[in-house]
C-alpha positions as CSV (number, residue, x, y, z in Angstrom):
1,M,195.2,145.5,111.3
2,K,195.2,147.1,107.9
3,T,192.9,146.0,105.1
4,T,192.7,146.8,101.5
5,Q,189.6,148.9,102.3
6,S,191.5,151.3,104.5
7,T,194.9,151.5,103.0
8,I,196.4,153.9,100.5
9,K,198.2,152.1,97.7
10,Y,200.9,153.7,95.6
11,T,201.7,152.0,92.2
12,P,204.8,153.2,90.5
13,R,204.5,152.2,86.8
14,T,205.0,154.0,83.6
15,E,202.8,156.6,85.3
16,G,202.5,156.4,89.0
17,F,199.2,156.8,90.8
18,W,197.7,156.6,94.3
19,E,194.7,154.4,94.8
20,I,192.5,155.9,97.5
21,P,189.5,154.0,99.0
22,G,186.6,155.5,100.8
23,V,186.3,158.7,98.8
24,V,182.8,160.2,99.3
25,Y,181.6,162.2,96.2
26,R,177.9,163.2,95.5
27,G,176.6,160.8,98.1
28,E,178.6,157.7,96.9
29,T,181.7,156.1,98.3
30,G,184.2,154.8,95.9
31,T,187.9,154.1,95.2
32,Y,189.7,156.6,93.1
33,R,193.1,156.7,91.5
34,L,194.9,160.0,91.6
35,F,197.6,160.2,88.9
36,E,201.1,161.8,89.3
37,E,200.9,163.4,85.9
38,M,198.5,166.4,85.7
39,T,197.0,167.6,82.4
40,P,198.9,170.1,80.4
41,S,198.0,173.8,81.1
42,M,194.8,174.6,79.3
43,I,191.6,176.6,79.6
44,Q,188.4,175.0,81.1
45,D,186.7,174.5,77.8
46,Q,189.7,172.4,76.7
47,L,189.6,170.4,80.0
48,A,185.9,169.6,79.3
49,Q,187.0,168.1,75.9
50,V,189.7,166.1,77.5
51,Y,187.2,164.8,80.1
52,T,184.8,163.7,77.5
53,K,187.4,162.0,75.3
54,E,189.3,160.2,78.1
55,K,186.4,159.1,80.3
56,Q,184.7,157.4,77.3
57,K,187.9,155.4,76.9
58,G,188.0,154.5,80.6
59,N,191.1,156.7,81.1
60,P,192.0,159.1,83.8
61,H,190.5,162.5,83.3
62,P,190.2,166.0,84.9
63,T,187.3,166.6,87.3
64,D,185.4,169.2,89.3
65,M,186.2,171.0,92.5
66,P,184.1,168.8,94.9
67,L,185.8,165.6,93.7
68,V,189.3,167.1,94.1
69,W,188.3,168.1,97.6
70,A,186.8,164.7,98.4
71,I,190.1,163.1,97.4
72,V,192.1,165.6,99.5
73,T,189.7,164.9,102.4
74,Q,190.2,161.1,102.2
75,A,194.0,161.6,102.0
76,Y,193.7,163.4,105.3
77,E,191.6,160.7,106.8
78,L,194.2,158.0,105.8
79,R,197.2,160.2,106.9
80,D,198.6,157.4,109.1
81,E,198.6,154.8,106.3
82,D,201.6,153.7,104.1
83,Q,202.3,156.1,101.2
84,S,200.3,158.9,102.9
85,K,203.4,161.2,103.1
86,T,204.1,160.9,99.3
87,L,200.4,161.6,98.6
88,Q,200.5,164.6,101.0
89,Q,203.5,166.0,99.2
90,F,202.0,165.5,95.8
91,L,198.8,167.2,96.8
92,R,200.6,170.2,98.3
93,G,202.7,170.6,95.2
94,G,199.7,170.3,92.9
95,L,197.5,172.7,94.8
96,R,200.3,175.3,94.7
97,I,200.4,175.5,90.9
98,F,196.8,176.8,90.9
99,P,195.1,173.8,89.4
100,N,192.2,174.2,87.0
101,T,188.9,172.4,87.6
102,L,185.6,171.7,85.7
103,T,183.6,173.9,88.1
104,R,182.2,177.1,86.7
105,I,180.3,179.8,88.4
106,I,177.8,182.1,86.7
107,Y,177.3,185.3,88.7
108,D,173.9,186.7,87.6
109,T,173.0,190.3,88.7
110,S,169.4,189.8,87.5
111,G,168.6,186.7,89.5
112,E,170.1,183.6,91.1
113,D,173.7,182.7,90.6
114,C,174.6,179.2,89.4
115,I,177.4,176.7,90.1
116,I,178.0,174.2,87.3
117,H,180.2,171.2,88.2
118,N,181.7,169.0,85.4
119,Y,181.1,172.0,83.2
120,G,180.9,171.3,79.5
121,T,180.5,167.5,79.9
122,S,177.6,165.1,79.7
123,D,178.0,164.6,83.5
124,S,177.4,168.3,84.3
125,Y,175.1,169.2,87.2
126,S,174.1,172.6,88.5
127,I,173.4,174.2,91.9
128,G,171.5,177.5,92.2
129,G,172.1,180.0,95.0
130,T,173.7,183.3,96.0
131,I,177.4,183.0,95.4
132,V,178.4,186.7,95.5
133,G,179.8,188.0,98.8
134,S,182.8,189.1,100.7
135,G,186.1,187.1,100.6
136,G,188.5,186.2,103.3
137,L,189.2,183.4,105.8
138,I,186.3,180.9,105.7
139,N,185.8,181.2,109.4
140,E,185.0,184.9,109.0
141,I,182.5,184.7,106.1
142,T,178.8,185.2,107.0
143,D,177.4,182.6,104.7
144,P,179.5,179.4,105.2
145,E,176.7,177.3,103.6
146,I,178.1,178.4,100.3
147,L,181.1,176.2,100.9
148,K,179.0,173.1,100.5
149,E,178.0,174.2,97.0
150,I,181.6,174.8,96.0
151,I,183.5,171.9,97.5
152,G,180.8,169.6,99.0
153,T,181.1,170.5,102.7
154,Q,180.5,173.5,105.0
155,D,182.3,172.1,108.0
156,I,184.8,175.0,108.5
157,K,186.7,173.3,111.3
158,K,187.3,170.2,109.2
159,I,188.1,172.2,106.1
160,N,190.8,174.0,108.0
161,E,192.2,170.9,109.6
162,I,192.6,169.4,106.1
163,S,194.1,172.6,104.8
164,Q,196.6,172.7,107.6
165,Y,197.5,169.0,106.8
166,V,198.0,169.5,103.0
167,N,199.1,173.1,102.8
168,G,200.2,174.2,106.3
169,T,197.6,177.1,106.3
170,D,194.0,177.9,106.8
171,T,191.5,178.3,103.9
172,Y,190.3,181.4,102.2
173,L,187.4,182.0,99.9
174,W,187.7,184.4,97.0
175,R,184.7,185.4,94.9
176,L,183.0,188.3,93.2
177,N,180.9,190.7,95.3
178,S,177.7,192.5,94.6
179,N,179.5,195.7,93.6
180,G,181.3,194.0,90.7
181,T,184.7,193.8,92.5
182,D,186.6,190.6,91.9
183,C,188.5,188.6,94.4
184,Y,191.7,190.5,93.8
185,F,190.1,193.9,94.4
186,F,190.3,195.1,90.8
187,R,187.2,197.2,89.8
188,L,185.1,195.5,87.2
189,K,182.3,196.9,85.0
190,P,179.2,195.1,86.3
191,R,177.6,192.8,83.7
192,P,174.2,191.0,83.8
193,K,176.1,187.7,83.8
194,D,179.8,187.1,84.6
195,E,181.2,183.6,84.2
196,R,184.2,182.5,86.2
197,V,186.1,179.3,86.9
198,A,186.5,177.9,90.4
199,R,189.9,176.5,91.2
200,F,192.4,176.1,94.0
201,D,195.0,178.8,94.7
202,A,197.4,177.7,97.4
203,D,200.7,179.2,98.7
204,G,202.4,179.7,102.0
205,D,199.8,182.2,103.1
206,G,196.7,180.2,102.5
207,L,194.7,177.6,100.6
208,G,192.3,179.6,98.4
209,L,189.0,178.5,97.0
210,D,189.2,180.9,94.1
211,C,185.8,181.5,92.5
212,G,186.9,184.4,90.3
213,R,189.2,183.1,87.6
214,H,188.5,184.1,84.0
215,P,187.5,181.2,81.8
216,R,190.4,182.0,79.4
217,V,193.0,181.6,82.1
218,E,195.0,178.3,81.6
219,G,196.1,175.9,84.2
220,P,196.9,172.2,84.7
221,A,194.4,169.9,86.4
222,F,194.5,166.8,88.5
223,R,193.6,163.5,86.7
224,V,191.4,160.9,88.4
225,L,189.8,157.6,87.7
226,R,187.2,155.7,89.7
227,V,188.1,152.0,89.8
228,D,185.6,150.2,92.0
């Protein structure tokens, strides 16, 4: 028997959205709306301004990488519910246009790296750790615990199950390595600090967790709103 606590609801209005219960984000479980219209293409600093302006008004806003993944995860968990197919199709299409997020990574050659979620907003929070390392399929990396810092979980089996559901592929991790080479194998001049944006990068070959995008690279972003 279906209940409102376990059912995806799709509301086609002036702007359609999916209402998704049971989303776990930062230790809290809530109901979130995911809106059909993404933000215009913009850089991360502009996304932070949109977040601040729209959230203060109680409007849908862009978000960080862990919340996007938490919503994708719950869409997978509710995959047998009504409207799950339309949600799956929307997520696949959105992930394949390389959506921007409010997660920034500071690679620091003189000390500990830093991940900042909800970057540039009053809700920002930071996680220290070693982010640099080799890229590739997540089931081949030697430090899978870093995945928890990036998307909120290090369960590789579950991540790939979700990736197969939403994108039809396994998941990759792209990041800078200690030699100053970026995730696309172009040689960089090492700098004491190198700031990059974390975003999704999906296509028919894989669902990428791309931790190497330049902050000046534009992209659209998913818009969300917690409603419980």
